[in-house]
PAZAPA-4460 file (N, C-alpha, C; in steps of 0.05 Angstrom, whole numbers, plus 32768, in hexadecimal, padded with zeros to 4 digits):
% residues 248
    n_x    n_y    n_z   ca_x   ca_y   ca_z    c_x    c_y    c_z   seq   type   mol
   847C   7C9F   82DA   8494   7C8E   82E6   849A   7C78   82D3     1      X     A
   84BB   7C75   82D5   84C3   7C5C   82CA   84D1   7C4B   82DB     2      X     A
   84DE   7C3B   82CF   84ED   7C26   82E4   84FF   7C2D   82F1     3      X     A
   8513   7C3F   82E5   8527   7C4F   82F3   8520   7C5E   8309     4      X     A
   850D   7C70   8307   84FD   7C7E   831B   84F5   7C71   8332     5      X     A
   84E6   7C5C   832D   84E3   7C47   8342   84F1   7C3D   8351     6      X     A
   8507   7C35   8343   8521   7C28   8353   852A   7C3F   8363     7      X     A
   8530   7C54   835B   853D   7C68   8369   852D   7C6E   8381     8      X     A
   8511   7C72   8380   84FD   7C74   8396   8505   7C60   83AE     9      X     A
   8500   7C48   83A2   8503   7C31   83B8   851F   7C34   83C2    10      X     A
   8537   7C35   83B7   8553   7C36   83C0   8550   7C4F   83D5    11      X     A
   8542   7C66   83D1   8544   7C7B   83E2   8536   7C75   83FF    12      X     A
   8520   7C66   83FB   8512   7C59   8413   8524   7C45   8422    13      X     A
   8532   7C33   8415   8548   7C21   841C   855C   7C2E   842A    14      X     A
   856A   7C40   841F   857F   7C53   842C   8575   7C63   8441    15      X     A
   855C   7C62   844A   8551   7C76   845E   854E   7C96   8456    16      X     A
   8552   7C9D   8439   8550   7CB6   8433   8538   7CC0   8430    17      X     A
   8523   7CAE   842D   8509   7CB8   842B   84F8   7CAA   843B    18      X     A
   84E1   7CB3   8444   84CE   7CA6   8455   84BF   7C99   8448    19      X     A
   84B1   7C83   8450   84A0   7C6F   8443   8483   7C7E   843E    20      X     A
   8481   7C90   844E   8466   7C9F   8447   846D   7CB1   8432    21      X     A
   8485   7CBC   8431   8488   7CD1   8416   8488   7CBC   8400    22      X     A
   8492   7CA5   8400   8490   7C96   83EC   8478   7C90   83E2    23      X     A
   8468   7C86   83F3   844C   7C80   83EB   843E   7C95   83DC    24      X     A
   8443   7CAE   83E8   8439   7CC7   83DB   843F   7CCB   83BA    25      X     A
   8456   7CC4   83B7   8464   7CC4   839D   8456   7CAC   838C    26      X     A
   844E   7C97   8397   8449   7C83   8388   842B   7C80   8385    27      X     A
   841E   7C91   8393   83FF   7C8F   8396   83EF   7C91   837B    28      X     A
   83FA   7CA3   8369   83F0   7CA9   834F   83FC   7C93   8338    29      X     A
   840A   7C85   8344   841C   7C73   832C   8408   7C6A   8315    30      X     A
   83F0   7C5B   831F   83E6   7C50   830D   83D8   7C63   82F8    31      X     A
   83CA   7C7A   8304   83B6   7C8C   82F3   83B1   7CA3   8306    32      X     A
   83A7   7CB4   82FA   8398   7CCD   8308   8383   7CD8   82F2    33      X     A
   8369   7CD8   8301   8355   7CE3   82F9   8350   7D00   82F7    34      X     A
   8352   7D0B   82E3   834F   7D2D   82E0   8331   7D2F   82DB    35      X     A
   8321   7D1C   82D5   8307   7D25   82D0   82FC   7D21   82B3    36      X     A
   8310   7D30   82A4   830F   7D2E   8288   8324   7D1A   8278    37      X     A
   8336   7D17   828A   834C   7D03   827F   8355   7CF1   8295    38      X     A
   835D   7CDB   8290   8367   7CC6   82A5   8383   7CBF   829D    39      X     A
   8397   7CCF   82AC   83B2   7CC9   82A1   83BE   7CB2   82AE    40      X     A
   83CC   7CA6   8297   83DA   7C88   829D   83F1   7C8D   82A1    41      X     A
   83FD   7C8C   82C2   8418   7C91   82C6   8425   7C7A   82C6    42      X     A
   8418   7C64   82C4   8425   7C4B   82C6   8430   7C40   82A9    43      X     A
   8428   7C51   8297   8431   7C45   8278   844B   7C49   8276    44      X     A
   8459   7C59   827D   847D   7C59   8278   8483   7C44   8285    45      X     A
   847C   7C3A   82A1   8485   7C20   82AE   8480   7C07   829E    46      X     A
   8468   7C08   8292   845C   7BED   8285   8467   7BEC   826A    47      X     A
   8468   7C01   825B   846E   7BFF   823D   8489   7C0E   8233    48      X     A
   8496   7C1B   8249   84AC   7C2C   8241   84AE   7C42   8235    49      X     A
   8495   7C49   8234   848F   7C6A   8226   847B   7C73   8237    50      X     A
   847E   7C92   8240   8461   7C9C   824F   8447   7CA1   8239    51      X     A
   8438   7CAC   8245   8419   7CAE   8236   8420   7CC9   8225    52      X     A
   841B   7CC9   8212   841A   7CE0   81FD   8400   7CEF   81FC    53      X     A
   8401   7D0A   81FE   83E7   7D1B   81FF   83E1   7D1F   81DE    54      X     A
   83C6   7D15   81D4   83BB   7D17   81B6   83AE   7D30   81C0    55      X     A
   83B9   7D44   81B1   83AB   7D62   81B4   838E   7D64   81A4    56      X     A
   8390   7D5C   818A   8376   7D63   817C   835E   7D59   8186    57      X     A
   834D   7D66   8188   8331   7D66   8195   8332   7D6C   81AE    58      X     A
   8349   7D71   81BD   8347   7D77   81D9   8345   7D98   81DC    59      X     A
   833A   7DA4   81F0   833A   7DC1   81F3   8358   7DC9   81FE    60      X     A
   835E   7DE5   81FD   837A   7DEC   820B   8376   7DE6   8227    61      X     A
   8363   7DED   8236   8363   7DEA   8253   8368   7DCA   8258    62      X     A
   835D   7DB7   824A   835E   7D9E   824C   8381   7D91   8246    63      X     A
   838C   7D9F   8231   83A5   7D9C   822D   83BA   7DA3   8241    64      X     A
   83B1   7DBB   8251   83C9   7DC4   825F   83BD   7DB8   827B    65      X     A
   83AA   7DB3   827F   83A3   7DA8   829A   83B2   7D85   829B    66      X     A
   83AF   7D7B   8285   83C2   7D5F   8283   83DE   7D63   8289    67      X     A
   83E8   7D7E   8278   8406   7D81   827A   840C   7D87   829A    68      X     A
   83FC   7D96   82A5   8401   7DA1   82BD   8405   7D85   82D1    69      X     A
   83F7   7D71   82CF   83F4   7D5D   82DB   840D   7D4E   82D4    70      X     A
   8412   7D4B   82BF   842C   7D33   82B5   8446   7D47   82BD    71      X     A
   8448   7D5C   82C4   845E   7D6C   82C8   8465   7D68   82EA    72      X     A
   8454   7D5E   82F2   845A   7D58   8311   846D   7D3D   8313    73      X     A
   846D   7D2C   82FB   8480   7D1B   82FB   8498   7D20   82E8    74      X     A
   84AD   7D0B   82E6   84C3   7D14   82DA   84BE   7D08   82B7    75      X     A
   84A8   7D00   82B0   84A6   7CF8   8295   84AE   7D0D   827F    76      X     A
   84B7   7D08   8267   84B8   7D14   8253   8495   7D19   824A    77      X     A
   8491   7D2D   8238   8479   7D33   8237   8479   7D36   8216    78      X     A
   8467   7D29   820A   8460   7D2E   81E8   8445   7D34   81E7    79      X     A
   843F   7D45   81D8   8420   7D4D   81CF   8422   7D50   81B0    80      X     A
   840F   7D3D   81A6   8414   7D3A   8189   83F8   7D48   817F    81      X     A
   83F8   7D53   8163   83E4   7D5D   8150   83E0   7D76   8164    82      X     A
   83F4   7D87   816A   83EE   7DA0   8179   83F0   7DB8   8165    83      X     A
   83E0   7DCC   816E   83DE   7DE9   815C   83F1   7DF9   816C    84      X     A
   83FA   7E0C   815A   8409   7E26   816B   83F8   7E30   8180    85      X     A
   83E1   7E2F   8181   83D1   7E3B   8197   83D2   7E2B   81AA    86      X     A
   83D7   7E10   81AC   83D8   7DFD   81C0   83F4   7E01   81CB    87      X     A
   840A   7E05   81B9   8425   7E08   81C7   8428   7E23   81D3    88      X     A
   841C   7E36   81CC   841D   7E50   81DB   8412   7E50   81F6    89      X     A
   83FC   7E3F   81FE   83EF   7E38   8217   8401   7E27   8225    90      X     A
   8411   7E0F   821A   8420   7E05   8220   843C   7E14   8232    91      X     A
   8447   7E21   8221   845B   7E33   8221   8459   7E46   8238    92      X     A
   843F   7E4B   823F   843C   7E5F   8256   8446   7E4D   8274    93      X     A
   843A   7E35   8270   843D   7E23   8287   845D   7E14   828B    94      X     A
   8465   7E11   826F   8481   7E02   8271   848D   7E13   8257    95      X     A
   84A0   7E26   8260   84AD   7E36   824C   84C5   7E22   823E    96      X     A
   84CE   7E0E   8247   84DE   7DF9   823C   84D8   7DE8   8225    97      X     A
   84BA   7DEB   8224   84AA   7DDE   820B   84B6   7DE3   81EF    98      X     A
   84B5   7DD0   81E0   84BF   7DD5   81C1   84A9   7DD0   81B0    99      X     A
   84A4   7DE0   819A   8490   7DDA   818B   849B   7DD2   8171   100      X     A
   8495   7DB5   8164   84A4   7DAF   8148   848B   7DB1   8138   101      X     A
   848B   7DCA   8128   8473   7DD1   8117   846F   7DC3   8104   102      X     A
   847F   7DB7   80F6   8477   7DA5   80E0   846B   7D8A   80EA   103      X     A
   847B   7D83   80FE   846C   7D64   8109   8451   7D6C   811F   104      X     A
   844D   7D83   8122   843B   7D8C   8135   8437   7D7F   814F   105      X     A
   8454   7D7E   8158   8458   7D72   817B   8464   7D86   8189   106      X     A
   845A   7D83   81A2   8467   7D94   81B7   8475   7D80   81CB   107      X     A
   848D   7D88   81D1   849B   7D75   81E0   84A5   7D82   81F6   108      X     A
   84A8   7D74   8211   84B6   7D7E   822A   84C7   7D67   822E   109      X     A
   84DD   7D6D   8229   84F3   7D58   822C   8500   7D5D   824B   110      X     A
   84FD   7D4B   825F   8507   7D4F   8279   851B   7D3A   8282   111      X     A
   851F   7D28   826F   8535   7D15   826F   8539   7D08   8257   112      X     A
   8557   7D01   8251   855C   7CF9   8235   855F   7CD9   8234   113      X     A
   8549   7CD0   8225   8548   7CAF   8228   8560   7CA6   8219   114      X     A
   8569   7C8C   821D   857D   7C7E   8211   8578   7C7D   81F3   115      X     A
   858E   7C7C   81E5   858A   7C7D   81CC   859A   7C64   81BA   116      X     A
   8587   7C4D   81AE   8595   7C3B   819F   85AD   7C47   818F   117      X     A
   85C0   7C33   8189   85CF   7C40   8172   85C7   7C41   8158   118      X     A
   85B8   7C34   814E   85AB   7C35   8133   859A   7C4A   812E   119      X     A
   8597   7C58   8119   8585   7C6D   8110   8570   7C60   8106   120      X     A
   8556   7C73   8106   853B   7C67   80FB   853B   7C7A   80E4   121      X     A
   8540   7C72   80C6   853C   7C7E   80B1   851C   7C87   80AD   122      X     A
   8518   7C9E   80A9   84FC   7CA6   80A3   84F9   7CB1   8083   123      X     A
   84F2   7C9E   8073   84F3   7CA6   8056   84D9   7CAC   8049   124      X     A
   84D7   7CC1   803A   84C2   7CCD   802F   84C0   7CC6   800D   125      X     A
   84A8   7CC1   8006   84A7   7CC3   7FE8   84AA   7CDF   7FDC   126      X     A
   849F   7CF3   7FE9   849E   7D0C   7FDE   84A0   7D24   7FF5   127      X     A
   84A9   7D3C   7FE9   84A7   7D50   8002   8491   7D58   800D   128      X     A
   847A   7D53   7FFF   845E   7D59   800B   845B   7D41   8023   129      X     A
   8463   7D2E   8020   8463   7D1B   803A   8474   7D21   8052   130      X     A
   8484   7D39   8055   8490   7D3B   806A   8488   7D44   807F   131      X     A
   846E   7D52   807E   8462   7D57   809F   8458   7D3E   80AC   132      X     A
   8451   7D29   80A0   844F   7D0F   80A9   8466   7D03   80B5   133      X     A
   847A   7D05   80A1   8495   7CF9   80A7   849F   7D08   80BE   134      X     A
   849E   7D23   80C5   84A7   7D30   80DB   8498   7D24   80F5   135      X     A
   847E   7D1D   80F5   8476   7D13   810D   847E   7CFB   8110   136      X     A
   8483   7CEC   80FC   8494   7CCF   8103   84B1   7CD5   8112   137      X     A
   84BC   7CE8   8100   84DD   7CED   810B   84DB   7CFB   8125   138      X     A
   84CB   7D10   812D   84D0   7D18   8144   84C3   7D05   815C   139      X     A
   84B1   7CF8   8156   84A4   7CE6   8169   84BC   7CD3   816F   140      X     A
   84CA   7CC7   8160   84DC   7CB2   815F   84F2   7CC2   816E   141      X     A
   84FF   7CD7   816B   8511   7CEA   8177   8509   7CEB   819A   142      X     A
   84F1   7CEF   819B   84ED   7CF8   81B6   84E8   7CDD   81CA   143      X     A
   84E4   7CCB   81BA   84E7   7CAA   81C8   8500   7C9F   81CB   144      X     A
   8514   7CB2   81C1   8530   7CAC   81CB   8541   7C98   81B1   145      X     A
   853C   7CA3   8193   8546   7C95   817F   8556   7CAD   816C   146      X     A
   8569   7CA9   8161   8573   7CBC   8150   8566   7CAF   8131   147      X     A
   855F   7CC8   8125   8552   7CC6   8106   855F   7CCF   80F4   148      X     A
   8562   7CBD   80DC   856D   7CCD   80C8   8557   7CCF   80AD   149      X     A
   8551   7CEA   80AB   853C   7CF2   8095   8547   7CF2   807D   150      X     A
   8538   7CE0   8069   853D   7CDB   804D   8523   7CE3   803F   151      X     A
   8523   7CF9   8036   8509   7D07   802C   850D   7D09   800A   152      X     A
   84F4   7D06   7FFE   84F1   7D08   7FE5   84FF   7CF5   7FD4   153      X     A
   84FC   7CDC   7FD9   850A   7CC8   7FCA   84F9   7CB4   7FBD   154      X     A
   84E0   7CBC   7FB1   84CC   7CAC   7FA7   84D1   7C9F   7F8E   155      X     A
   84B7   7C93   7F87   84BE   7C82   7F68   84BB   7C91   7F4E   156      X     A
   84BA   7CAA   7F52   84B8   7CBD   7F3B   84DC   7CC1   7F33   157      X     A
   84EF   7CB8   7F4A   850A   7CBD   7F3F   8519   7CA5   7F53   158      X     A
   8514   7C8F   7F4F   851A   7C79   7F61   853B   7C79   7F66   159      X     A
   8548   7C81   7F52   8567   7C86   7F56   856A   7C93   7F74   160      X     A
   855D   7CA9   7F7C   8561   7CB5   7F91   855D   7CA3   7FAA   161      X     A
   854E   7C8F   7FA6   854F   7C7D   7FBE   8563   7C6A   7FBE   162      X     A
   8569   7C61   7FA9   8581   7C4D   7FA6   859D   7C57   7FB0   163      X     A
   85A0   7C71   7FAC   85B7   7C80   7FB5   85BE   7C7E   7FD3   164      X     A
   85A3   7C7B   7FE4   85A1   7C79   8002   859F   7C62   8009   165      X     A
   859E   7C4B   7FFB   859B   7C2F   8006   85AD   7C2A   8019   166      X     A
   85C6   7C29   8015   85DC   7C23   8027   85D7   7C29   8040   167      X     A
   85D3   7C47   8046   85CC   7C50   8065   85B0   7C48   8070   168      X     A
   859F   7C42   805C   8580   7C37   8069   8586   7C1A   8072   169      X     A
   8598   7C0C   8068   85A0   7BF0   8070   85AC   7BEF   808A   170      X     A
   85B2   7C04   8094   85C5   7C03   80AC   85B0   7C03   80C9   171      X     A
   8595   7C09   80BF   8584   7C0C   80D6   857A   7BF0   80DD   172      X     A
   8568   7BF4   80F2   8556   7BDA   80FC   8541   7BD8   80ED   173      X     A
   8534   7BEC   80EB   8514   7BF6   80E1   8516   7C11   80D2   174      X     A
   8500   7C15   80BF   84FD   7C29   80AC   84E3   7C34   80AE   175      X     A
   84DF   7C4D   80AF   84C8   7C56   80AB   84C5   7C60   8090   176      X     A
   84AC   7C59   807D   84A8   7C65   8064   8490   7C70   805E   177      X     A
   8493   7C8A   8057   8479   7C9B   8058   8472   7CA0   803A   178      X     A
   8460   7C9C   802F   8454   7C9E   8013   8437   7CA7   8012   179      X     A
   8431   7CBB   7FFE   8416   7CBF   7FF4   8417   7CB5   7FD8   180      X     A
   8408   7CC3   7FC9   8400   7CBB   7FAA   83F7   7CA2   7FAA   181      X     A
   8407   7C8F   7F9D   8402   7C72   7F9A   840F   7C62   7FB1   182      X     A
   8422   7C69   7FC4   842D   7C5C   7FD6   843E   7C46   7FD1   183      X     A
   844E   7C48   7FBB   845C   7C32   7FB1   8475   7C2E   7FBE   184      X     A
   847D   7C47   7FCB   849C   7C44   7FD6   84A0   7C30   7FEA   185      X     A
   848C   7C2D   7FFB   8492   7C19   800D   8495   7BFC   8004   186      X     A
   8485   7BF2   7FEE   848C   7BD7   7FE1   84AB   7BD7   7FD4   187      X     A
   84AD   7BED   7FC6   84CB   7BEF   7FB9   84DF   7BEE   7FD2   188      X     A
   84DE   7BFC   7FE2   84F2   7BFA   7FFB   84F2   7BDF   8004   189      X     A
   84DF   7BD4   8009   84DC   7BB5   8015   84EB   7BA5   8002   190      X     A
   84ED   7BA8   7FEB   84F5   7B92   7FD6   8513   7B96   7FD7   191      X     A
   8520   7BAC   7FE3   853B   7BB0   7FE3   854E   7BB1   7FFB   192      X     A
   8543   7BB0   8014   854D   7BAF   802B   8540   7B91   803A   193      X     A
   8553   7B8D   804F   8546   7B76   8063   853E   7B84   807F   194      X     A
   8534   7B98   8083   852B   7BA4   8097   850F   7BA6   809B   195      X     A
   8500   7BA3   80AF   84E5   7BAE   80B0   84DE   7BC6   80AA   196      X     A
   84C7   7BCB   809C   84BF   7BE3   8096   849F   7BEF   80A3   197      X     A
   84A4   7C04   80AD   8489   7C12   80B8   847D   7C27   80A1   198      X     A
   846C   7C1C   8095   845F   7C2F   807C   844B   7C41   8087   199      X     A
   8446   7C5A   807C   843A   7C6B   808A   842A   7C7A   806B   200      X     A
   840F   7C73   8066   8404   7C7D   804F   83FC   7C9C   8055   201      X     A
   83FE   7CAF   8040   83F8   7CCA   8046   83DE   7CCD   8035   202      X     A
   83D3   7CE9   803E   83BA   7CED   8032   83C4   7D05   801C   203      X     A
   83DD   7D02   8013   83E7   7D14   7FFC   83E1   7D09   7FE0   204      X     A
   83D5   7D14   7FD3   83D5   7D0C   7FB7   83BB   7D1B   7FAA   205      X     A
   83B9   7D11   7F8E   839C   7D1D   7F83   8386   7D0D   7F85   206      X     A
   8372   7D0F   7F7A   8354   7D06   7F80   8359   7CEB   7F87   207      X     A
   8361   7CD6   7F70   8362   7CBA   7F7A   8374   7CB0   7F8D   208      X     A
   8381   7CC2   7F9D   8392   7CB8   7FB5   837B   7CB8   7FCF   209      X     A
   8365   7CC1   7FC9   834B   7CB8   7FD5   8357   7CBE   7FF6   210      X     A
   8362   7CD8   7FFB   836C   7CE4   8015   837E   7CCA   8021   211      X     A
   838E   7CBE   8016   839E   7CAC   8020   8392   7C8C   801D   212      X     A
   8381   7C89   8019   8374   7C70   8016   8382   7C5E   7FFF   213      X     A
   838C   7C6B   7FE7   8398   7C5B   7FD6   83B5   7C4E   7FDD   214      X     A
   83C1   7C60   7FEB   83E0   7C5C   7FF2   83DC   7C43   800E   215      X     A
   83C5   7C48   8015   83BF   7C32   8032   83BA   7C18   8022   216      X     A
   83A8   7C18   8012   83A5   7BFE   8001   83BC   7BF2   7FF3   217      X     A
   83C8   7BFF   7FE8   83E0   7BFB   7FD8   83F9   7BEE   7FED   218      X     A
   83FA   7BFD   8000   840C   7BEF   8018   8401   7BD7   8028   219      X     A
   83EB   7BD3   8028   83DF   7BBE   8030   83DE   7BA6   801E   220      X     A
   83E3   7BAD   800A   83E0   7B96   7FF4   83FD   7B95   7FE0   221      X     A
   8411   7B9C   7FF3   8428   7B9D   7FE6   8433   7B7D   7FE0   222      X     A
   8441   7B75   7FCF   844A   7B5A   7FCD   8469   7B54   7FDA   223      X     A
   8470   7B6E   7FE5   8488   7B6B   7FF4   8481   7B65   8010   224      X     A
   8490   7B52   801E   8492   7B50   8037   84A0   7B64   804C   225      X     A
   8498   7B61   8064   84A3   7B70   8079   849C   7B8D   807D   226      X     A
   8481   7B8D   8073   8479   7BAB   8073   845C   7BAA   808D   227      X     A
   8460   7BBA   809E   844A   7BC2   80B1   8440   7BDD   80AA   228      X     A
   8428   7BE3   80B4   841B   7BFC   80AE   840F   7C09   80C5   229      X     A
   8411   7C21   80C1   83FE   7C32   80D8   83ED   7C3E   80C1   230      X     A
   83DA   7C4F   80D0   83C2   7C5E   80C9   83CA   7C70   80B5   231      X     A
   83B9   7C7E   80A5   83BF   7C90   8093   83C5   7CA8   809D   232      X     A
   83DD   7CB8   8096   83EB   7CCE   80A6   83F2   7CCD   80C4   233      X     A
   83F3   7CB5   80CB   83FF   7CAD   80EB   8418   7CAA   80EA   234      X     A
   8428   7CC2   80E9   8445   7CC2   80F1   844D   7CBF   810C   235      X     A
   8438   7CC5   811F   843D   7CBE   8137   8443   7CA0   8142   236      X     A
   842C   7C91   8131   8429   7C75   8135   8445   7C62   812C   237      X     A
   844B   7C6D   8114   8467   7C69   8109   8481   7C68   811B   238      X     A
   8482   7C84   8123   8497   7C8A   8133   849E   7C7C   814D   239      X     A
   8482   7C73   815A   847F   7C65   8170   8486   7C4A   8168   240      X     A
   847D   7C3D   815B   847F   7C20   8152   849E   7C18   8146   241      X     A
   84A8   7C2C   8137   84C4   7C2A   8132   84D6   7C2D   814B   242      X     A
   84D0   7C3E   815A   84E2   7C3E   8176   84E1   7C26   8184   243      X     A
   84CA   7C1B   8186   84CB   7BFE   8194   84D9   7BED   8189   244      X     A
   84D8   7BE6   816B   84EB   7BD5   8161   8507   7BDA   8161   245      X     A
   8513   7BF9   815D   8528   7BFF   8160   8537   7BFA   817D   246      X     A
   8526   7BF9   8190   8531   7BF5   81AC   8530   7BD7   81B5   247      X     A
   852B   7BC6   81A3   8528   7BA7   81AF   8546   7B9D   81B3   248      X     A
***
């Protein structure tokens, strides 16, 4: 439940269209629901603006579908991250309208379209190999109600490619920058624009990339101001955080 649905519920009671008892029944699972293996936080959208997200990795298919079926009793949009094609097939049997975003590894069930800010969120990658993490960030931001401008493969090996897109990047409120290898792109872009950057180090690279540790440390030690970071390969975290900034 979100603010609008609670206001509508209370208005129905006030107008005599809904009995108090029925309203109580609708509200009784508002804080949370204990499924035994999961405790679903239905209060989260009211409290934070976004519903709880299902992280599929490490969960069994019955656990994923059990959470899904419980959440579908409400009107929330549903997002399942780090999902496999097998997860999707099981979800689709329950909800045929579910969509699998293959590169992002996200399953979405959109039941209501969120309001969208006027500004796009640019998702900028250093290389093509960073696109799977970028898609996780982009699809997350889109499901949460943002328009996304994908700007891929504009890394430091050919910096003129980035310079050619600077004007459109400057129109945003926040930028997501995704880079593996040495992770220099976030620092370079932060020195060229006056917008906050959400940096995502990726595990893309040769041995000394250390599975993303090298770009993570490079982004942390950047001399350019205005960079915040999420964890290695955490496109979801970047998309979520950027959405919060874009909607302020």
